[in-house]
N, C-alpha and C positions, 0 to 999 in steps of 0.2 A: 504493498497501499502504499510506503514512502517514495518508492520511486516512481509513482505513478503522479504523483503531484505537481511536478514541472510537465509535465505533459496536457493538464486540465490547466494550468496555469495559462499556459501558453495559448490552448486553443482558446480561452477569455479572452485573450487579450484580440486574438486573432478576431474575435466575431465583433471585438469592437464597433470598428469604423462601419462593420456593415450596421447596427443598430444605429449609431450617428448619420447614417444615410438616410434609415426611416424615418427618422423623425425630421431629417429635411423635408423631404418629399410629404408627409403626412402634415405636415403646417399651412394651416390655411392661410391664403394670401392676405396682405393690410387692405382692406379698403382706403379707397383715396378719399381725402376730405374734401366737401365741398364748399369752397369759399366762399364768404356770404358777399353781396353785392347790392350796394346803395341804388335805389330807383323811385322814381317819380311817376305818378299816372292817377287814373280815378279808381276808386272804389265804390261798388255798389253790391245789394246785396240781395243772390239771387237764390229763391227756393232755398229760404235759411240757411245759406252759404255767402261769404266774403268772397265776393269774384274781384281781382286787381288785375286793369289793362292798361300797361306803360304806355307812358305819354308818346305819341308819335308811330302806335303800334297796334293791330288787330289780336295780337296774343293774348289770351285769357288764362288767368293761373287764380287757384282755387287757394285761399288765405288761412294758414296754419298759426296760432301764434303760440309758438314752441317757447318764444320770451317773456311772456306771462308780459307782456307789453300794456293790456288793458285795451287794443285796439275793437274788440266787440263791443265792451261797453261805451268806447268814445264814439266810434258810428251808430251808436244806436241813440244816443243823446244828439246826434246832428241831424241824423238821417229824418226825415218826414214820416212817419210811420213807415219806416221802411225800404222806403221809394226813393227814388231821386240818384244823382253821385255825388260823391267827395270827390277831392284831394288829398292825396296821400304822397307822404315821403318816408321813405321806410327802406328798412336794412334785411337781407334775407339771404337764404338757401334757397336755389333753384332744384328742385327735386321733382322724378317723375309723380303723375297723380291717375289716379285709377277713374277720376270722375267723368263720365260720360260730357261729352262735350268743353274740355277743360286741355288745354296744353301745356298743364304740369302744375306745381304745387310749390308755393313761397313758406318753407317754414320761417316765420318771422321771426327777429332776434334783436329788432330795436325800431321805434318809431321817433319818427323826428319829429313831424306835425301832421295834423287831419285838420281839415277845416270847409266849408260850404263854399265858401268866398275869398276873393283876395287872389295874393300871387299863387298862380296857377302854372300848367304846363308852357303857357305864352310867356313867361317870364324867362327873358332872353340874357337878364344880369344874373343870373342864380347861380349859372357855372364859374364867374369870374370871382364870385365871392366867396368867403371865408366865415364870415357870422353877417346875420340879420339882425338887430333888436328893435324893439319898438313898443311903445305904449300910448296912452290920452289921458286928459284933463292933465296937464296941455296932451296935445298930440307931439308925437317926436318919433322920429325911424335914424337908426345909426344903420350904414352899410361901412362893414370895411372888408378889405381884403391885402395883401401882402405886401402892396405900397403905401395904405393909410386908411382913414375913413369921411365918410361923409355924416357931418347931423347935419338934418332936416326938421323944422320947424315952421308950420303955417305963420304968413307973415314977416319971415325974418330968413334973412341973408343964409344961405347954407354955408355949414365951414368944412371945408377942406382939411385935415389935420394931419399929420404924421403921430405915432404913437408906440407907445411901450408896450410888450404884452410882459405881464407875472405870470406862473403859475404858481399855483397854489393848490395847499391838500383838499385833498376829498374830491378830483375834479375841477377844483372850481378855477376859476382864472378873472384878469382884470388887463385893459385895454385904458392907459391913460396919457394925455396930452399936456401941453404945456406950450403947445405954441401960439402966436397970432395972439398973446397977451390974454388966450385963455387956459382956466385950469378944467379937465376935464375928465372925469372918471367912469367907466363901465367894469359893473360888477356882475362878473357873469355865474351859476352856479346850475350842476344837474338837478333841476326839478321842475315836476311838469309843472306847468303853466300853462292859464285859461285866457284867452284875451278878452277884455271885457268890453270888450263893442261886437265882435265876428263870433264871440264863441269858440274860436279857436284854439286846438291844444297844441303846446309847443314843447321839447323837453328840456329848455334852460327857462330860470327867471333871471330877470336880468334888473338891474339897478343903475340909473345914472344918474350923476351927481355934475351939476354946471352952472355957473352963473348963479352960484349959493343956493339950488333948490336940487331937491331930490324925487328923482322921478322915476316911478317904478312900470315896470314890463315885461314883456318874454321874449326870446329868442331863440334861433336855432343855428345850424351849422351851415356855410354853403355848401354848394357844386366842388369849390377850389379847395376846401378841408379834407384832410385822409385822414379821419381819425382811428 
């Protein structure tokens, strides 16, 4: 028996590569991760399903709220008895769908804004912006890109200003400027915000401090910002 041990050990060692090869071929291939994409378009309710049609397209996608964004509740509040269409700015994965008449499914991960009026697919300036913020009483709008920002208020000349951006904890940030004798600060936080006039829902809250005033409103990322 002691003489047989080296032979048994040799046979076991010889079989190890074979076992390793079996493990390699039996392993399941890894599925490719589908990247999330940002899109804008029309949202409607069809047969109790949310259907999304991208801007300038005829394709229709069923919408699944995988990110718990609240789009079902938000759309129900804005649609007139479930009828009509909304404008929506979203991010999600494009997947196959088994729903008849659908070109696919969007697994929603982020809702930037949803609205029944205002800026929509015809907004040619959207792709050049990094941020748009606005508020009411009094009305104000800030459009920002990588080169600067413009503050517009009714009855006043538009202010074109350079700015410094400061990143803050918890996804907050600020834009500030001391140019042209004006001190301006725009503070932005990742918080659901409802426009007091239109009822639109945006993913950022905003606070503007200018001319000794503190003005509040909502904001969203423009198409030029890859977040």
